[in-house]
C-alpha positions in Angstrom: -14.2 -0.6 4.2 -18.1 0.1 4.0 -18.7 -3.5 2.8 -21.2 -2.7 0.2 -21.2 -1.2 -3.3 -22.2 2.0 -1.9 -20.7 4.9 -2.1 -18.3 6.1 0.8 -15.7 8.7 2.2 -12.4 6.5 1.3 -10.2 8.9 3.3 -12.0 7.9 5.8 -11.3 4.3 5.5 -7.9 5.1 4.3 -6.6 6.8 7.3 -8.2 4.5 9.4 -5.6 1.7 7.7 -2.9 3.9 8.1 -2.4 4.8 11.5 -2.4 1.0 12.9 0.3 0.6 10.5 2.2 4.3 11.5 1.4 3.1 15.2 3.2 -0.6 14.5 -0.3 -1.8 15.2 -0.3 -4.1 12.3 3.0 -4.7 9.8 1.5 -4.0 6.8 -2.1 -2.5 5.2 -3.7 -2.9 1.7 -6.3 0.0 0.5 -8.3 -0.2 -2.3 -10.6 2.2 -4.0 -11.8 3.2 -7.9 -8.3 3.8 -9.1 -6.4 3.5 -5.9 -4.5 7.0 -6.1 -7.3 8.4 -3.2 -6.5 6.0 -0.7 -2.7 5.8 -1.7 -2.1 9.7 -1.5 -4.2 9.4 2.0 -2.1 6.7 3.6 1.2 8.7 2.4 0.1 12.0 5.0 0.8 9.5 8.1 4.5 9.9 9.1 6.4 6.6 8.9 3.6 4.8 5.8 5.1 4.1 2.8 2.1 3.2 0.4 2.5 2.5 -3.1 0.2 1.7 -6.0 0.5 -2.0 -7.5 -0.4 -2.1 -11.5 1.5 -5.3 -12.2 3.6 -8.1 -10.8 6.8 -6.7 -11.2 5.9 -3.6 -9.0 4.2 -5.5 -6.3 7.7 -7.3 -5.5 9.8 -4.1 -6.0 7.3 -1.9 -3.7 9.1 -4.4 -1.0 12.6 -5.0 -2.2 13.1 -1.5 -3.3 10.6 0.8 -1.0 10.2 -1.2 1.8 6.4 0.1 1.5 4.5 -1.1 4.4 0.9 -0.4 2.7 -0.2 -0.8 -0.7 -3.5 0.2 -3.3 -5.1 -0.9 -5.4 -7.7 0.5 -8.1 -10.4 -1.9 -7.9 -12.0 -0.5 -11.5 -8.8 -1.8 -13.5 -7.6 -4.9 -12.5 -9.4 -8.6 -12.4 -9.7 -10.3 -8.6 -7.3 -12.8 -9.3 -4.4 -10.8 -10.1 -4.9 -8.6 -7.1 -4.5 -11.6 -5.0 -1.7 -12.9 -6.5 0.0 -8.7 -6.3 -1.3 -8.8 -3.0 0.6 -12.2 -1.9 3.9 -10.8 -3.5 3.8 -8.0 -1.8 3.6 -9.6 1.6 6.1 -12.2 1.1 8.9 -10.4 -1.0 11.7 -8.9 1.3 13.3 -5.9 1.5 16.7 -5.6 -0.3 18.4 -3.0 2.2 21.6 -2.0 0.8 21.9 0.8 -1.5 17.8 1.1 -1.1 18.3 1.5 2.5 19.8 5.0 2.6 17.0 6.1 0.1 14.2 4.7 2.3 15.8 6.4 5.3 15.7 10.0 3.1 12.5 9.3 2.3 11.5 9.1 6.0 12.9 12.2 6.7 
């Protein structure tokens, strides 16, 4: 990121992170902007990236369990840091369930 509270062009940073995931240089990515929406939209433009917007504990697990997301986004303006830390840990430690969800993820990839 920009390492400050100054305004920046978040798509530049989200694209760099998503590119690393798309190229499989990293397994997963986490992006943040004011709402989480802009960085999520940007990340999802890259083939092979499935970025989900996390906004509660259940969704932090479902992004992995059902969607096999390899990136997530957060809205910095709307959640306490402690919640984001907990939800990030859920994202990083939850496994993809496969099964009926695998066919759906495959459709998304196509």
